BALOBA-1460 file (C-alpha; in Angstrom, 3 decimals):
// residues 107
<rec num="1" residu="x" x="16.670" y="43.285" z="-9.197"/>
<rec num="2" residu="x" x="18.873" y="40.192" z="-8.946"/>
<rec num="3" residu="x" x="17.817" y="39.735" z="-5.337"/>
<rec num="4" residu="x" x="14.127" y="39.839" z="-6.284"/>
<rec num="5" residu="x" x="14.678" y="37.206" z="-8.987"/>
<rec num="6" residu="x" x="16.552" y="34.987" z="-6.518"/>
<rec num="7" residu="x" x="13.758" y="35.299" z="-3.943"/>
<rec num="8" residu="x" x="11.121" y="34.562" z="-6.593"/>
<rec num="9" residu="x" x="13.079" y="31.497" z="-7.759"/>
<rec num="10" residu="x" x="13.351" y="30.247" z="-4.171"/>
<rec num="11" residu="x" x="9.593" y="30.688" z="-3.675"/>
<rec num="12" residu="x" x="8.909" y="28.733" z="-6.874"/>
<rec num="13" residu="x" x="11.216" y="25.926" z="-5.774"/>
<rec num="14" residu="x" x="9.609" y="25.666" z="-2.329"/>
<rec num="15" residu="x" x="6.124" y="25.758" z="-3.881"/>
<rec num="16" residu="x" x="7.118" y="23.055" z="-6.374"/>
<rec num="17" residu="x" x="8.431" y="20.800" z="-3.634"/>
<rec num="18" residu="x" x="5.244" y="21.279" z="-1.614"/>
<rec num="19" residu="x" x="3.093" y="20.535" z="-4.645"/>
<rec num="20" residu="x" x="5.072" y="17.406" z="-5.533"/>
<rec num="21" residu="x" x="4.854" y="16.141" z="-1.945"/>
<rec num="22" residu="x" x="1.104" y="16.544" z="-1.935"/>
<rec num="23" residu="x" x="0.744" y="14.832" z="-5.303"/>
<rec num="24" residu="x" x="2.740" y="11.755" z="-4.457"/>
<rec num="25" residu="x" x="0.538" y="8.777" z="-3.822"/>
<rec num="26" residu="x" x="0.382" y="6.604" z="-0.750"/>
<rec num="27" residu="x" x="3.399" y="4.839" z="0.716"/>
<rec num="28" residu="x" x="1.905" y="1.530" z="1.842"/>
<rec num="29" residu="x" x="3.613" y="-0.487" z="4.568"/>
<rec num="30" residu="x" x="2.526" y="-3.918" z="5.747"/>
<rec num="31" residu="x" x="1.799" y="-3.969" z="9.486"/>
<rec num="32" residu="x" x="0.614" y="-7.586" z="9.769"/>
<rec num="33" residu="x" x="-0.853" y="-10.482" z="7.789"/>
<rec num="34" residu="x" x="-2.704" y="-13.585" z="8.946"/>
<rec num="35" residu="x" x="-5.324" y="-16.186" z="8.071"/>
<rec num="36" residu="x" x="-8.725" y="-16.417" z="9.738"/>
<rec num="37" residu="x" x="-10.257" y="-19.548" z="8.307"/>
<rec num="38" residu="x" x="-10.562" y="-19.084" z="4.519"/>
<rec num="39" residu="x" x="-10.103" y="-15.308" z="4.877"/>
<rec num="40" residu="x" x="-6.688" y="-13.694" z="4.379"/>
<rec num="41" residu="x" x="-6.237" y="-10.454" z="6.295"/>
<rec num="42" residu="x" x="-3.617" y="-7.735" z="5.864"/>
<rec num="43" residu="x" x="-3.262" y="-4.607" z="7.960"/>
<rec num="44" residu="x" x="-1.699" y="-1.850" z="5.845"/>
<rec num="45" residu="x" x="-0.526" y="1.590" z="6.943"/>
<rec num="46" residu="x" x="-0.078" y="4.582" z="4.663"/>
<rec num="47" residu="x" x="3.203" y="6.090" z="5.814"/>
<rec num="48" residu="x" x="2.888" y="8.936" z="3.319"/>
<rec num="49" residu="x" x="0.833" y="12.082" z="3.025"/>
<rec num="50" residu="x" x="-0.650" y="11.123" z="-0.344"/>
<rec num="51" residu="x" x="-3.886" y="9.327" z="-1.169"/>
<rec num="52" residu="x" x="-4.478" y="6.671" z="-3.782"/>
<rec num="53" residu="x" x="-5.320" y="3.136" z="-4.751"/>
<rec num="54" residu="x" x="-2.974" y="0.259" z="-3.940"/>
<rec num="55" residu="x" x="-2.916" y="-3.391" z="-4.920"/>
<rec num="56" residu="x" x="-2.568" y="-6.124" z="-2.314"/>
<rec num="57" residu="x" x="-1.316" y="-9.501" z="-3.581"/>
<rec num="58" residu="x" x="-1.862" y="-12.416" z="-1.212"/>
<rec num="59" residu="x" x="0.224" y="-15.576" z="-1.652"/>
<rec num="60" residu="x" x="-0.919" y="-18.410" z="0.603"/>
<rec num="61" residu="x" x="1.559" y="-21.265" z="0.974"/>
<rec num="62" residu="x" x="0.192" y="-24.544" z="2.354"/>
<rec num="63" residu="x" x="2.260" y="-25.693" z="5.332"/>
<rec num="64" residu="x" x="2.273" y="-29.261" z="3.987"/>
<rec num="65" residu="x" x="3.710" y="-28.072" z="0.671"/>
<rec num="66" residu="x" x="2.121" y="-27.789" z="-2.733"/>
<rec num="67" residu="x" x="1.181" y="-24.963" z="-5.055"/>
<rec num="68" residu="x" x="0.453" y="-21.576" z="-3.448"/>
<rec num="69" residu="x" x="-2.947" y="-19.917" z="-3.683"/>
<rec num="70" residu="x" x="-2.896" y="-16.421" z="-5.173"/>
<rec num="71" residu="x" x="-5.416" y="-13.623" z="-4.714"/>
<rec num="72" residu="x" x="-5.336" y="-9.861" z="-5.417"/>
<rec num="73" residu="x" x="-7.380" y="-7.012" z="-3.974"/>
<rec num="74" residu="x" x="-7.376" y="-3.254" z="-4.480"/>
<rec num="75" residu="x" x="-7.938" y="-0.667" z="-1.768"/>
<rec num="76" residu="x" x="-7.792" y="3.108" z="-1.452"/>
<rec num="77" residu="x" x="-5.639" y="4.582" z="1.300"/>
<rec num="78" residu="x" x="-6.025" y="8.087" z="2.699"/>
<rec num="79" residu="x" x="-3.080" y="10.014" z="4.180"/>
<rec num="80" residu="x" x="-1.687" y="8.413" z="7.370"/>
<rec num="81" residu="x" x="-4.521" y="5.851" z="7.397"/>
<rec num="82" residu="x" x="-4.264" y="2.283" z="8.670"/>
<rec num="83" residu="x" x="-6.645" y="-0.148" z="6.969"/>
<rec num="84" residu="x" x="-7.544" y="-3.818" z="7.312"/>
<rec num="85" residu="x" x="-8.021" y="-5.570" z="3.979"/>
<rec num="86" residu="x" x="-9.763" y="-8.936" z="4.011"/>
<rec num="87" residu="x" x="-10.106" y="-11.360" z="1.122"/>
<rec num="88" residu="x" x="-11.926" y="-14.675" z="0.932"/>
<rec num="89" residu="x" x="-9.614" y="-17.056" z="-0.912"/>
<rec num="90" residu="x" x="-11.221" y="-20.044" z="-2.633"/>
<rec num="91" residu="x" x="-9.533" y="-23.276" z="-1.625"/>
<rec num="92" residu="x" x="-7.929" y="-21.870" z="1.529"/>
<rec num="93" residu="x" x="-8.215" y="-23.934" z="4.720"/>
<rec num="94" residu="x" x="-6.868" y="-21.383" z="7.171"/>
<rec num="95" residu="x" x="-3.540" y="-22.972" z="8.055"/>
<rec num="96" residu="x" x="-1.574" y="-21.466" z="5.166"/>
<rec num="97" residu="x" x="1.444" y="-19.205" z="5.556"/>
<rec num="98" residu="x" x="0.514" y="-15.710" z="4.310"/>
<rec num="99" residu="x" x="2.832" y="-13.576" z="2.202"/>
<rec num="100" residu="x" x="1.674" y="-10.121" z="1.111"/>
<rec num="101" residu="x" x="3.050" y="-7.810" z="-1.562"/>
<rec num="102" residu="x" x="1.884" y="-4.191" z="-1.795"/>
<rec num="103" residu="x" x="2.021" y="-2.208" z="-5.038"/>
<rec num="104" residu="x" x="1.512" y="1.462" z="-5.785"/>
<rec num="105" residu="x" x="0.428" y="2.262" z="-8.367"/>
<rec num="106" residu="x" x="-1.670" y="-0.889" z="-8.813"/>
<rec num="107" residu="x" x="-0.918" y="-3.107" z="-11.792"/>
């Protein structure tokens, strides 16, 4: 009887771990970021097995100095997917330094 309870407990634990792994959202990783004229581009890879919406925050710093331009986008990533996210940023000239921050869950 004790053995059956131990086996049942082990099955529940393994099932719980599998369920939690499948329910975790994406694990976004930045592959690259660049400017193409007034368009900021980020290539993002989902390193996880979950799916969900992420937030991409672009910070464009003018090379000559001055206040940075900020822009946010949201995108949905599927498991193990790599996606290119593009955003037209008002006031951008194309020579800015691009910094990208990825958030899951989105704010």
